[in-house]
N, C-alpha and C positions, 0 to 999 in steps of 0.2 A: 594396524589396518592400513593398507595402501590408500593413498589419496584418491578419492572418488573421481576427481577431474582427470587424473592420469588413467584410471581404470576405464573410464567411459570411452577414451580414445581407442581402446582395444576392441571395441564392439564392431568396428567398421573396417574389416580387412578383406572384404569380398572383392572379386574381380568382376562381379555383376553390378550394373549401374542402374540408377533411376531412369525411367523413360516416360516422363509425365509432361503434360502441358500446363502452363501457368494457369490458364482459365479453369483447369480441373480442381484447383485448390479452393475455389469459392463456392459456398452455398448460394442461395438466392440473395442478391444484394438488396439493401434497403432503399428507401425513396430518395436519399440524398446523393448528389454528385460528389465526387471526391477530389478535393484540392490537395496539393502537396507542395511544401516548401522546405528548403534546407538552408540553414544559416549558421553562423558561428558567433558565440558569445565568449566571455572570459569570466572565470571566477577569481576575482582579485584577492580572495582570502587565502589562496593556495598557490604555490609555485610549481613550475613544470620545466622539464628539459626535453626538447625534441631529440630523440635518440638518433635520428637520421642525420642531424646536423653535424655531429661529432665536434661540438664545441662545448665550452663551459657556460654558455649563455643560459640564464634562467629568466623565465617570463611568467606572467599570470597563467593559471591553468586554463587551457582552451576547452570550450564546451561546444562540441559539434552537435547540432540539434536538427533532427528530422521532425516535421510536423505535418500530420494529415488532418484535414478539416472539412466539414460539410461545406459544399460549394454551390453557387447559383447555377453554374453551367460548366460543362467541360466538353472538349471536342475529341472524338476518337483519334483523330490524326495526331493529337498532341499527347497521347498517353505515354506514361513512363514505362520503359522497358526494364527487364532484368539487368541489362547492361548499364542502363542509367543508374540503377540502384548500386550496381557493382562499382561504378565510378565514385560513388559516395564512400563505399568501403575502401577504395584506394586512398582517398583523402584521409579518412579516419585512421588508416594504418600508417599514415605519413609516407605513403608511396604515390603521391599525386602525379608524379611524372612517369610512372611506370607505363610502358607501352600497353595499349589495350589488349593486344594479342597475348600478353603474358598474364592476364588476370587469373585465369584458371590455374595455371602452373604455380603462380606466386602464393595464392591463398588457399592451397590445399584442397581444391576441388579437382576431380579428375578432368584432365584436358582431353576429352574424347568427343566423338561426333555427336553423341546425344546431348551432352552439356553445352557444346557449342551451338547446337540448335535451340537451346533454351534461352540463350543470352538475348536475342533480338525480340523475344516474345514480350507482350505487354500485359500489364495489369489493368486496373481501372482508374488509377489516379492521374490527374492532370496537373502539371506544374503551374504554380502561381495563378490558379483559378480564383475568381471573385468569391470571397467567403459568404455563406448564408448568414443573414441577420437573425439574431435570437440569442438564447443562452443555452449552451450545450455542456453536458458533463465532460470531464477530462479524464483520459486514461494515460497515466505515465507508464510507458513500456520499458522494462529493464532487460537488456539482452543477457545471454549466457556469458560464461567466463571468457573474457577477452574478445567478445564478438561485437559486431557492428550494430548500429542503430536500425539498420534496414533488414536484419536477419529474418524478421517475421513480417515482411511487408504485406503479405496477403491478409493476415488477421487484422493488421492495422487498417488496411483499406476497407475490409468488411465492416469493422466496428464504425468507421467513419460514415459509411453508407447508411448506417442505422442511427446516426445522430450523435456521434461521439467525436470530440477532438482526441487525437492520439499524439503524444510527444515522446521522443526517445533520443537517447545519446549513447555512444558506444561504451563498452566496458573497458576502462583504461586504468593503468596502474597508479599507485599513489604519487609517483614522482616523474614517471615517463610513460610511454605507451605500454610497456610491458608490465604485467602484474607479477607479484612475487610467488604465487602458487597457491591461491585460495587461502591466504593467511588472514589473521584477524585484521591486519592493516588493510588488506584488499577489501574485506567485507565492510569495514567502516568507511573506506574511501568511496565504494560504490553507493553506500547508503547516503553519503553526503552529496554525491552526484544526483541521486534521486531527489533529495531535498532542494538542491539548486533548481532542478526542473520544476518542482512544485512552486518555487518562488517565481519562476518565469511564467508559469501557467496563470498565476494570479494577476499578471499584467495584461493578459489577452482580453480584448473587449467582449468577445462572444463566448467566454468560458464561464459557466456557473461555478463560482469558487466554493460553493457549499457541496459540490458533487465531484470531488477529486478521488480517483481510485487508482490502484496499482495493478499492473500485470507484469509478470516476469518469468523468464525461462531459465531453468538450471540455477546457476549461481545468482542470477538476477532475482529468482524467486526468494532465495534466502536473504538477500539484501533488502527486498521489499518487506519481508517479515520483520526485520529489525526496524525499518522505518515505521511500520504499522504500530510498533510498541511505543514510539516516542513522538509521533506526529499526529495530533488529533484532527488534522485536516483530511486524513485518509479515511474514506468511508467504506471501502470494500477492497478485497485483494483476490486476484486470480493467479494461481501458481501453476505454471506449465512444467510439470515434473521438476519442481523446485528442489534445490539441494537442502532446504530445511529438513527434508525427509532423509537424506543420505548423510548429512554432515552436521547433525544436531549439536554435537559437542562444540563445534566451532561457533555456532550461533549462541548457544547458552553461555559461552565464555565472554561474549561481548559485554562491554561495560553497561550498555543501556538495555540489556536483556531483562525483560520483566513480563512474563506471560499474563499476569493480572491486568496489564495495560493493553493487551491485545484483545479487543472486544468488537472487532468489525466482522461483517460477513466474510467468510473465507472459503474459497473453492480450490482444491488441489486435484489436478488431473495427472495421473501417474502413468509411467510406461508399464508395459506388460511384465509379467514375471520373467526374469532372466533364466533361460534353460540351464539345467544341471551341467550339460556339456560345456557351456560357456563359462559358468561359474568355476568349474574345475580347471579348464584349460587356461583361463585368464587369471586364475588365482583371485577371484572376487569373493568376498565374504557372503555366504548365503543369507545372512541376516538382512542384507540390502533388499531382499525380496519381501520381507515381512515386517521389519521394525519401522515404526513411524511415531517416534516419541513426541514430536512437536504436536501432531494432531491429537494423540492420546492425552496429552497434558493440558490442552486448551480447556479453559473453564468458561469464559464469558462470550465466546464467539459462536455465531451461527455457522457451523462448519460442515463442509462436505469433502469427502475424499472419493475419487473415482479412478478406476483403473481401466486404461484403454488397452484392450487385449491384442490389438493389431499393431501397436506402435512401440518402437524402440526409442531411446532417449533423444537422439538427434532429430527424430521425425516430428517433434513438437515445434519445429521452426520451418518456415517456408523454404529456405535455402537447404535445410536438411532433407526435406521431402524431395525437392527437385534435383539436388546435385550430389548429395552424400552417397558414397558407395554402400551397397547392401551387404549384410553378413549372412551367408547362406545357412549358417548354423541356427539362426533365429528369426531373421526378418521375414515378414509376410510378403505377399504379392503386392505389386504396385497398386492394383485396384483396391485391395484391403487397406493399404496404408492411406491412399487418397480418401477413401470413405471415412476412415477414423479421423484423419486430419480435419475433414469437413465437420465432423461431429464436435471436435475440440473447438472449432471456430463458432459453431452454432450454440453450443452449451455455454461457452464463455460469454457470448453476447446475451443470451437469455438470462444468465445469472446477473450480469450488470444491469440489464434492463429491469429485472425484477426488483433489485435493491436500490436502484438510483432513479428510475423514471416512473415507476408505477406508484399510484397513490395508495394502493392496497398493501397488505402485509407482504413484504418481500419473500419471506420463506414460503408462504402459501402459494404465491404466484409462481415461484421457481419450482416448487414441488408439483404443482398442477401441470406446469410445462413438461417436466420430466415424465410424469405419469402418462401424459398424452402422446409421448413419442414411441412407446412400445419397442424400445431398443432391444434387439436380441442380446442375450447374455454373452454370446460369443464376441460381441463388439465391446461391451462395457459392463462393468459392475460397480456399485457404489455403496456408500454408507453416509448417513446423516447423523450429526451429533448435535443435540439440542443444547443450547447454552444454559448455564446456571444463572439465575437472576443475581445481578450484582447487589451487594448490600447497599442500602440507601445511605448516601453521604449527606453531610450538612449542606453541601453545595446543591444536591438534589432537593433537599427540603427548602432551601432558600429560594430556589427557582419556583417552587410551588407557592411559597409565601408571597413572592412578587406577583404571581398571577392573581392572587386574591387580595392584593394590596395590604398584606400583613394583618388582615382581620382574622379573628378566631384562630389564632395560632395554636392554642392549647388543644382545641378540637381537632385541628389538622394533625397535630402530633399524636393524639390519642388514636385517631383512625389509622395512621401509618403504623403505630405500635401494635395495634391489633393484627394487622396483616404481616408485620415483621417483628415478632417477639424479641429478637435480639437487637432491635434498633437502639442505638445509644449515640448521643451527641456529647462529645467531651466538653466539660465545663470551660476549659481554656479556649476552645474553638468558638463556643457561643459568646464568650466575653470579647474575643477578638472581632467577631462579626458585628456585635453590638456597638463596639467603640468605633469601628470604621463607618458605620451608618450614622451614629449619633453626632459625630464631629463634622459631618457634612451637612451644612445648613439645609440642603434640599432633601435630605433623608433622615433628619434628626428624629422626627416623630416615629419613623419605622424602627430606628435603633432602640427607642424606649420600649416599643412592643416586643422586640427581641429580648431585651433585658427582663421584661415582665414574664416572658415565657421561661427564661433561664432561671430566675429565682423561684419559679414554681416547680422547676425540675430539681433545683439544688437549693432548697430553703435554708440550709445551714452554711451557705457560702458567704463569708464576710466580704470576699473580693467582688462578687457579683453585685451585692447591695452597694458597695462602694462605687462601682462603675455606673450602676443605675443612678445613684445620687449625682455623680459627675455629669451624666446625661441631662438630668433635670436642671442642674445648675447651668449647663451650657445653653439651654433653651430659655432660661430665665424663670423657671418654676422653683423659687427658693423654698417654699413650704415643703414640697415633695423632696427636694434635695436634702433639707434638714432631717426629715423623717427617715430617709434611707441611709444617711450617714450615721444616724443613731442606731438603726438596725444593724449596720455593719459593726459598729463598736460593741453592741450587745453580744455579737458573736465572736469578736476578737478585740479585746480591750486595748491592745497595743497598736491598733491601726493608726499610725501617725498621720497618714493623709486625712483620715476622717476627723481626727482631733484638730488638726490645723484648719481644715475647712470649716468646722463648726465654730472655732474661735473667730475666724474671719467673718463668718455670717452673723455672729453675735455682735461684733463690733459695728457692722453695717446697720 
């Protein structure tokens, strides 16, 4: 199978161009003004070589960061233009000294009258505005393969107007600006970049660190899927035609791949079906239209997949809608594309609001939102996949035990067992939990209660009685220590620890 990231470039060979205005990209904005800042950090754990320097100099990995944030006020005269965003693209591509008039030529956007007219147009963000006080959810935006942090500035601005912080950095290769070609190393590297941004988000004073979510386009969507499997801070994921749909084998080969650990709400918005003519002429496997193993194999995630029938792949980004050439074999009219992009923006925002901001059930809230939109099937179709309930773990049980101060643990266990007939807590895990609690002077009495539950579940365990006896001995209750060391010996007569302890206690 040809590499998807090569194939996707073949979709855009038209001589007809987009003719849209920047303001057309936005649905109705939210109540917050939009601030924007761009700054640079370094990841000292990784090294990097600037390809444009043509030297052997190695430095810490630079992290170019764009940040959109709810602001107190902003002035229309100071709004950021598309050209301002493209200047950031120049920096991230390590062509910061490139003459401005070369931007369109250099970065593969058609240098025509329509695109030149887009460059001075403004969005709604203001540079360095005063942040609004409060605690806001954070969206980490992950761009497509080799793309800039600002590729989807419109959706980033829109989310910010509705009370989200949005942070993004460019898609950069493992050792230099250039990626290797959607390899496993590229995937792991971008996932590490996302996790670096999460660590940066935790430092921001107005970010609710319990509400961090990911949004990614194309290759960025697949990188986010990997992060979602290994980082419990992630609370939801939005994928804009993410490549976890197209290149599942690359994702599943990743060392940290584990679908059982992917249990966050997940929304995937996919491009329309690729026409047969394009499949044939561009030698694209037809299975790309139908297969979605990542979604099909999800078990514990509240998952949605939706197909946008008016959008091709690149049109899930603001720069793609505005400046990418159209393919006359498959692309819709500008009006249809703009309409669909607006729906991508609105649906993504509604999904995140439902699962992060509402106090009610997120699935019900989002379902009610979608039901109320009455979207024509010509625009979009979708499917919801209800999660399977995860088996209760000892960690889950322990959290419930904490809530009731470890009282009536056997009753709690019996109730949970009735609802979950397959519920089992391994003997060794109970023993480990009990010992951790009992040797902490502040929680010793709770450790005793865990051991009393454990011996009721495993009455023939010499080891559990031995540990219970150690717990009693630790808190100074020698009669109960002696009693339980004897029970341990009755079950296993060669328990040398119990023999030694009883001799010591007899001498005392």
